[in-house]
Every structure is written in structure tokens, then in C-alpha cells.
C-alpha positions in Angstrom: 1.1 -26.2 -71.6 -1.7 -26.4 -73.9 -0.2 -24.3 -76.5 3.2 -26.3 -76.3 1.0 -29.6 -77.4 -0.9 -28.0 -80.1 2.2 -25.4 -81.8 5.0 -27.4 -80.6 8.2 -25.9 -78.7 9.4 -23.6 -81.4 6.0 -21.9 -82.7 3.7 -21.8 -79.3 5.3 -18.4 -78.5 4.1 -16.7 -81.5 0.5 -17.8 -80.2 0.7 -16.3 -76.7 -1.3 -13.1 -75.8 0.3 -9.6 -75.9 0.5 -9.0 -72.3 2.4 -12.3 -71.8 5.1 -11.5 -74.5 7.3 -9.5 -72.6 10.9 -9.3 -73.9 13.2 -10.9 -71.1 16.0 -8.8 -69.5 19.7 -9.3 -70.7 21.9 -11.4 -68.1 24.4 -8.9 -67.9 26.8 -7.0 -68.9 27.9 -9.4 -71.6 25.2 -8.6 -74.1 25.5 -5.6 -76.3 25.2 -2.4 -75.1 22.8 -1.6 -77.9 20.4 -3.7 -76.2 20.0 -1.7 -73.1 19.4 1.9 -75.2 16.7 -0.4 -77.2 15.1 -1.5 -73.8 15.5 1.7 -72.3 13.7 3.8 -75.2 11.0 0.8 -74.7 10.5 1.7 -71.3 11.3 -1.6 -69.5 13.0 -0.8 -66.5 14.2 -4.1 -65.9 15.7 -4.4 -69.1 19.0 -2.5 -67.9 21.8 -4.6 -68.0 23.8 -5.4 -64.5 26.3 -2.8 -63.4 25.1 -0.3 -66.2 24.5 3.1 -64.8 21.1 4.2 -64.0 19.5 5.5 -67.1 18.2 9.5 -66.7 15.4 9.1 -69.1 14.1 6.5 -66.8 13.8 9.2 -64.0 10.2 9.7 -64.3 9.0 6.4 -64.0 8.8 6.0 -60.2 5.3 6.9 -60.4 4.4 3.6 -62.4 1.6 1.9 -60.8 3.4 -1.8 -60.7 6.2 -1.8 -58.0 8.2 -4.1 -60.3 8.8 -1.7 -63.3 10.1 1.1 -60.5 13.8 1.2 -62.1 16.6 0.5 -60.0 18.2 3.3 -58.0 14.9 5.2 -57.6 13.5 5.4 -54.3 10.0 4.4 -53.5 7.4 6.2 -51.5 7.1 5.3 -47.6 4.0 3.7 -47.3 1.6 4.2 -44.3 2.6 1.2 -42.0 6.3 2.5 -42.2 5.5 6.1 -41.8 3.8 5.2 -38.4 6.3 2.9 -37.3 8.6 6.3 -38.0 6.2 8.2 -35.3 6.6 5.8 -32.5 8.6 6.6 -29.4 11.1 3.3 -30.0 12.0 4.6 -33.0 13.4 8.1 -31.9 14.4 6.6 -28.2 18.2 6.4 -27.6 19.5 3.4 -26.9 21.5 3.4 -23.7 24.7 1.9 -23.5 24.1 -0.5 -20.3 20.9 -1.4 -19.4 19.9 -0.6 -15.8 19.3 -3.9 -14.6 22.6 -5.2 -15.9 24.6 -2.2 -14.5 24.5 -3.6 -10.6 26.3 -7.0 -12.1 29.0 -5.3 -14.0 32.6 -4.0 -12.6 32.9 -0.6 -13.9 29.3 -0.1 -15.5 30.0 -1.5 -18.8 29.6 -4.8 -21.0 32.8 -4.8 -22.6 35.6 -2.4 -22.4 39.4 -2.0 -24.1 40.4 0.0 -21.4 39.6 -2.3 -18.6 41.7 -5.0 -20.6 44.5 -3.0 -21.2 44.5 -1.9 -17.4 44.4 -5.6 -16.8 47.4 -6.4 -18.9 49.3 -3.6 -17.5 49.1 -4.6 -14.3 49.9 -8.3 -15.1 53.0 -7.1 -16.8 54.0 -4.7 -13.7 53.7 -7.5 -11.1 55.5 -10.0 -13.7 58.7 -7.3 -13.3 58.4 -6.7 -9.7 58.6 -10.7 -9.3 61.5 -10.6 -11.0 63.6 -7.8 -9.2 62.8 -9.2 -6.0 64.4 -12.4 -4.4 63.1 -16.0 -4.5 61.8 -15.5 -0.9 59.9 -12.8 -1.9 58.6 -14.1 -5.5 57.2 -16.8 -3.3 55.3 -14.5 -1.3 54.3 -13.0 -4.3 52.9 -16.0 -5.9 51.2 -17.3 -3.2 49.5 -14.0 -2.4 48.7 -13.6 -6.0 47.3 -17.4 -6.0 44.8 -16.4 -3.1 43.8 -13.3 -4.5 43.0 -14.9 -8.0 41.1 -17.6 -6.4 39.3 -15.1 -4.7 38.5 -13.2 -7.5 37.5 -16.1 -9.4 35.1 -16.7 -6.5 33.8 -13.3 -6.5 34.0 -12.5 -10.3 33.6 -13.7 -13.8 35.7 -12.4 -16.8 34.1 -12.7 -20.2 36.1 -11.9 -23.5 34.4 -10.1 -26.3 32.1 -11.6 -28.5 34.3 -10.3 -31.5 37.8 -11.9 -30.1 39.1 -8.7 -29.3 40.7 -7.7 -26.0 38.0 -6.3 -24.5 36.4 -8.3 -21.3 33.8 -7.9 -19.4 33.9 -8.9 -15.4 30.6 -9.7 -13.4 29.9 -9.5 -9.8 28.8 -13.4 -8.6 28.2 -11.6 -5.4 25.3 -9.6 -6.7 23.6 -12.8 -7.8 21.7 -15.0 -5.4 19.1 -17.8 -5.2 16.1 -14.9 -4.5 13.9 -13.1 -6.9 13.5 -9.4 -7.0 10.2 -8.3 -7.3 10.5 -4.7 -8.6 7.9 -2.3 -6.4 4.9 -1.8 -8.7 4.3 1.7 -9.5 1.0 3.7 -10.3 0.7 5.2 -13.7 1.1 8.7 -13.8 -2.2 9.5 -14.3 -5.0 12.1 -12.5 -6.8 10.6 -9.2 -10.4 10.0 -10.1 -13.2 12.1 -8.5 -14.3 11.3 -4.7 -17.4 9.0 -4.8 -20.8 10.9 -3.8 -21.4 11.4 -0.2 -24.4 10.1 1.1 -27.2 12.9 2.2 -27.1 13.7 5.6 -30.8 13.7 7.4 -31.5 15.0 11.0 -33.2 13.2 13.5 -36.6 15.1 12.4 -36.4 13.7 8.8 -35.2 10.0 9.7 -38.0 9.8 12.4 -40.4 11.0 9.5 -38.6 8.6 6.5 -39.2 5.5 9.1 -43.4 6.6 9.5 -43.7 6.2 6.2 -41.9 3.0 5.7 -44.1 1.7 8.4 -47.4 3.3 7.1 -46.2 1.6 3.3 -45.8 -1.9 5.1 -49.6 -1.3 6.8 -51.2 -0.4 3.6 -49.5 -3.3 1.6 -50.9 -5.6 4.3 -54.0 -4.3 4.3 -54.3 -4.8 0.5 -53.4 -8.4 0.9 -56.3 -8.8 3.6 -58.8 -7.3 1.3 -57.8 -9.4 -1.6 -58.0 -12.3 0.3 -54.4 -13.4 0.0 -53.5 -12.8 3.6 -55.7 -14.0 6.9 -56.7 -11.0 8.8 -55.3 -11.1 12.3 -57.7 -11.9 15.1 -58.8 -8.6 17.6 -56.9 -8.1 20.5 -59.5 -8.7 23.1 -58.5 -7.5 27.0 -60.5 -7.4 29.9 -60.9 -3.5 29.9 -62.5 -4.0 26.3 -64.2 -7.1 26.7 -67.9 -6.1 26.7 -67.0 -3.4 23.7 -65.4 -5.8 21.5 -67.6 -9.3 22.1 -70.9 -7.3 22.8 -73.8 -9.8 23.1 -71.6 -12.6 23.4 -69.8 -11.7 26.4 -73.1 -11.9 28.5 -73.8 -15.7 27.5 -71.0 -17.2 29.3 -69.0 -14.5 31.0 -66.8 -17.2 32.9 -65.8 -19.0 29.6 -65.6 -15.8 27.5 -63.4 -14.3 30.6 -61.1 -17.4 30.3 -60.5 -17.5 27.1 -59.4 -13.7 26.9 -56.5 -14.2 29.7 -55.5 -17.3 27.3 -55.0 -14.7 24.3 -53.6 -12.3 26.7 -50.9 -15.2 28.0 -50.3 -16.1 24.1 -49.7 -12.5 23.4 -47.6 -12.1 26.3 -45.5 -15.1 25.9 -44.8 -14.1 21.5 -43.6 -10.8 22.7 -41.1 -12.8 25.1 -40.2 -14.9 22.6 -39.2 -11.9 20.3 -37.6 -9.9 22.6 -35.2 -13.4 23.6 -34.3 -14.2 19.8 -33.3 -10.3 19.4 -31.3 -10.3 22.8 -27.4 -10.6 22.3 -25.3 -13.5 23.5 -22.5 -13.2 26.2 -20.0 -12.9 23.2 -21.8 -10.6 21.4 -22.6 -8.5 24.5 -18.6 -8.5 25.1 -18.2 -7.2 21.3 -20.5 -4.4 21.6 -18.9 -3.3 24.6 -15.4 -3.3 23.6 -16.8 -1.5 20.3 -18.2 1.4 22.7 -14.8 1.2 24.7 -12.3 1.4 21.6 -12.3 3.0 18.2 -13.2 0.5 15.5 -12.6 3.1 12.6 -9.4 3.6 10.3 -8.4 6.3 13.1 -8.5 3.8 16.0 -6.0 1.4 14.0 -3.2 4.4 15.1 -1.3 4.0 18.7 -1.2 7.5 20.4 1.4 8.0 23.5 1.0 10.0 26.2 3.4 10.7 29.0 2.8 12.6 31.9 4.8 13.7 34.9 3.3 13.6 38.5 5.4 15.4 41.1 4.1 12.8 43.8 2.4 9.6 43.8 2.9 8.4 47.3 -1.3 8.3 47.6 -2.5 5.0 47.3 -5.7 6.3 45.7 -4.1 8.0 43.0 -1.8 5.1 42.2 -5.2 2.9 41.7 -7.0 5.1 39.9 -4.4 5.5 37.2 -3.9 1.9 37.1 -7.4 0.6 36.9 -8.5 3.1 34.2 -5.4 2.4 32.0 -6.5 -1.5 32.1 -10.5 -0.9 31.8 -9.3 1.1 28.8 -7.4 -1.7 27.3 -4.4 0.5 27.2 -0.4 -0.4 27.7 2.0 1.5 29.3 3.8 1.7 33.0 3.5 3.7 36.0 6.7 4.5 37.2 6.7 5.5 41.1 10.2 7.4 42.3 9.8 9.2 45.4 13.2 10.8 45.0 12.4 12.8 42.2 9.1 12.4 40.2 6.7 9.8 38.7 6.2 8.9 35.4 3.2 7.6 33.5 3.0 6.4 30.0 0.0 4.8 28.7 -0.6 3.6 24.8 -3.9 3.0 23.4 -6.4 4.0 20.6 -7.8 7.8 20.6 -11.2 7.2 22.0 -9.7 5.3 25.1 -6.9 8.2 25.1 -9.7 10.9 25.4 -10.9 9.5 28.4 -7.8 8.7 30.2 -6.6 12.4 29.1 -9.5 13.5 31.3 -8.6 11.8 34.0 -5.5 12.9 34.6 -5.7 16.4 34.1 -9.4 17.0 35.0 -11.1 14.5 37.6 -8.2 13.5 40.2 -7.6 16.0 42.4 -3.9 15.6 43.1 -3.7 17.8 46.2 -6.3 15.2 48.1 -5.5 13.6 51.5 -5.8 10.2 51.9 -8.5 8.5 53.6 -8.0 8.6 57.5 -6.1 12.0 57.4 -7.7 15.0 59.2 -8.7 17.4 56.3 -9.7 21.0 56.6 -12.7 22.3 54.6 -11.4 25.8 54.3 -8.4 26.5 51.4 -6.9 29.1 53.2 -5.7 27.2 55.8 -4.6 24.3 53.5 -2.2 26.9 52.0 -0.9 27.6 55.4 -0.3 24.1 56.2 1.7 23.6 52.7 3.7 26.6 53.2 4.7 25.5 56.6 5.4 22.0 55.7 7.5 23.6 52.6 6.1 20.9 50.2 5.6 22.0 46.7 2.0 21.8 45.0 1.2 18.5 43.8 0.6 18.6 39.9 0.3 16.3 37.1 1.4 17.5 33.7 1.3 16.4 29.6 5.0 16.2 28.6 4.4 14.7 25.0 1.7 13.6 23.3 1.9 11.7 19.8 1.2 8.6 17.3 4.1 5.7 17.3 4.5 3.1 15.2 4.3 0.0 17.2 3.4 -0.1 21.1 6.5 0.0 23.3 4.4 -2.0 26.3 2.0 -5.1 26.3 0.1 -4.3 29.3 0.1 -1.6 32.0 2.5 -2.6 34.8 3.5 -0.4 38.2 6.9 -0.3 39.0 9.0 1.1 42.2 12.0 2.5 41.6 14.6 4.0 43.8 16.8 6.5 41.5 16.1 8.4 38.3 19.0 6.0 36.8 16.9 2.6 37.5 13.5 4.3 35.5 15.4 5.5 33.1 17.3 1.8 32.8 13.7 0.3 33.0 12.7 2.2 29.8 15.9 2.3 28.1 15.4 -1.7 27.8 12.0 -0.9 26.0 14.1 1.4 23.7 12.0 4.6 25.4 14.7 6.2 27.5 13.9 9.7 25.6 10.3 9.5 27.9 12.3 9.9 31.1 14.7 12.5 29.9 11.8 14.8 28.1 10.2 15.1 31.7 13.4 15.4 33.6 14.0 18.5 31.2 10.2 19.8 31.1 9.6 23.2 31.4 6.6 24.2 33.5 6.5 28.0 32.7 7.0 27.1 28.3 4.3 24.3 28.7 1.5 24.8 26.1 -2.2 25.0 27.9 -3.9 21.8 27.7 -7.6 21.6 25.9 -9.8 19.2 27.2 -12.8 18.2 25.1 
């Protein structure tokens, strides 16, 4: 601007610096072809006229430092950013024809298909031909059914034309679209599992006792250090009637009655403090119930599982046996049912945690003597005589067998109940109402010879 004001509009270009006096390229092919040759000889790539062929002499100018001087038609080298983008997985990934989240909503599994449009037109043309050939009554029926079909299809499907105005159509299933939001299940990324945390060192009882003694000695030593520095008042001597003369010495002989009363008062204070500490540590009734439940039931992760055991007892007519089976199940907080069927056999189903099941298992297979006679009946002490009596009566030996034991998802019973049934059909019907009718079938088909030996821990 200053050069224009100083030298004028016509002469200011002569006084411009050399790097600013660059010749402007021709405007187009109307200029003389000699100018293009002169510009090419001068080495200006931007001086090539529009529409003119590429100049071979400028093929070597691709390495020019200025990007604006690269000739037209000469490819540039890819930058580092473009090379990184080309290596990304998205650059080489195949674009699917239909996205997986749209496929359930599309009829045929595609967006716009010309084949579907042609099939729709052909079907419509065929229906029109059928309507012309048949009578008026049939045409009316077809028209009515077609209207209902179109109305139903309009309610269920949505037809959208192609975006380019072609004959391709897209059919949507409105029945798949609801007011609910579908949350995909979160999946863990494929990675190696972290190493397990270090386990604490398991100490023996002797080592635990030694460490407890060392901690107590350290606390006592710290207390003695505070007493030596005067920061803690030393405790009073524990005077008793037995060590009265040894602790007090000459003071005990001055007034023995007063000294004895003082010693007894201190003894009562120490006993009261001891009782107060024990009372403070004593559990409340609710805490006692919780402690008892923790001892009876398993509170670990394994205790959350529900174990079910099915026992078959040949004869449950003894009232003592029924009482033990019922009371022990309730004391162990177990659920289930005891079915007493005199016609065939009796069935006991119990559900509970592994800890309770272990105790109940010992009761059923070890503790109860199933051949014992009830109270009030004469009992012989000799086994031979009992065996002979059984043979004479013709009654089989009463036994208890474990039919099945396993883990179930949810318990089938809320409490433990007793039921007297008259027939096997009634017993199975009662279990069928709880969706566990197969328990009775397993007990009825139980093979005593093929039954595995039960190990009691």
C-alpha cells in the first residue's frame, strides 16, 4: 500500500522485492501456447494452462519443498497421519450389507431390495387377473379379504420406498418394536484372568499361642515405660488377706482391724469391676440366637446352596422313629415332607444347607435303630431269638436307604410337614403338586443291590 502511494498505480510493481514479483499463471487455454512453453522452461508448475497436457519435463519436480509448486497430475507422498489411518482395523474392515441390530426388524434381512418390489408387483398383478376371471361374488369376497389382509399388514409392517426413487422397497416389522429398552448383556473382554491374591500363612496352634504371648508382653513393656516416665499412674498393689502381712509389713500391726476392712473393700471393688467387664462382654439374647444359628447353619458361600436328600424307609409305623425324623428336621431348620404310606413304603424328603444335611444324614443312616421295637413291647436281648421271631412273623427287615442326594436351584417346601397317605397314587399326587413327583418314582424303582455304599464322615 505504501509503494502504491509513493510510486503510483503503474510503477509500484517495479519496486517490489524479487520474491514478490512472480509471474501470474495464464487464465486458460485462450492464451498463447508459447507462454505455456516459456513458463515450463522457467520451471513454474502453476503456469500450466487449464486443459493443457501434463509437461513431462516437470515430472521430477515432485520433490519440491513447496507443496503449491507440485505439478498437476503428479501424486504426492502420503503423510504419516494417512499411513497410520490406513493401518487401522476400520480401514480394512468389510462393511456389512445389513447391520446386526437392524436385521430382526427387516423382512428378508435386507434394507432395500428390488426383488421384493418385483415380487410384490407380480403378486398384485396376479391378484388383479384372478379378480377379473371370477364372478362378482368372488370378486367381492376377494376384495374384502384383501382389504383385511392389507389392513393387517399395514398394522404389522411398514413399507418404505428406496431413497433414490427406485422400485426397491424396505419392509419393517412393527411387531418387533416395543416400548421396552433392550439392554445388551455386558461381556467381559477377552483377557487372561488375574493371578489369585496371596493367601495368608496358616499358623499352627502353638505358633498362634506364641504370637499372642509376644503381643501381651509388648503391651506390658510399653505400659511399664510410660510408668517409668511418669506419664501413667502405677496401679495400686493387690492386697489380699493371704498377703496382707507381706505387702503392708509394719502398717498391718498398727491397726489390724482397719487394715483388714480396707483390704476387704479393695477386694470387693476388684470383684465388682471383674463382674462388670464380664457383663459388658456378655451377648444379648438376639446375639445369642445369631451365634446359635451360625453354629447350626453354614454361613459361607457353600451354605447358600440347597441340598436335597430322598430317603426310603420300609416301615415308619414306630412313633419314636417318626418323632426323631420330624424333630431333628425342624431343629436343623430344614424343609421337606415325611410321607407315611403303610401300603408300600415311607418316603422322607429333606432340604437344607450342607452342614444341616450332614447331621441329618448321620441320624437317618447311623443313629436310628430301625428294627427297635417301640416302648411297652417286650424286647428280647438275644439277637438270635429276634431273627427267629422275624422269620416266623414273615416281616422283612426294616431299613433306611438314601435314594438320591443333590443340589437344587430352589427348595420345593417351606417347612417340614408330616403326611399320612392311603395309597402310592395319593403320595405321588401330593409330590406332583410341588413339581417333585419324580422323587416317588425314584424311590419306587430303587434297586437295593445296585445301590452305592454310603460313606459317613
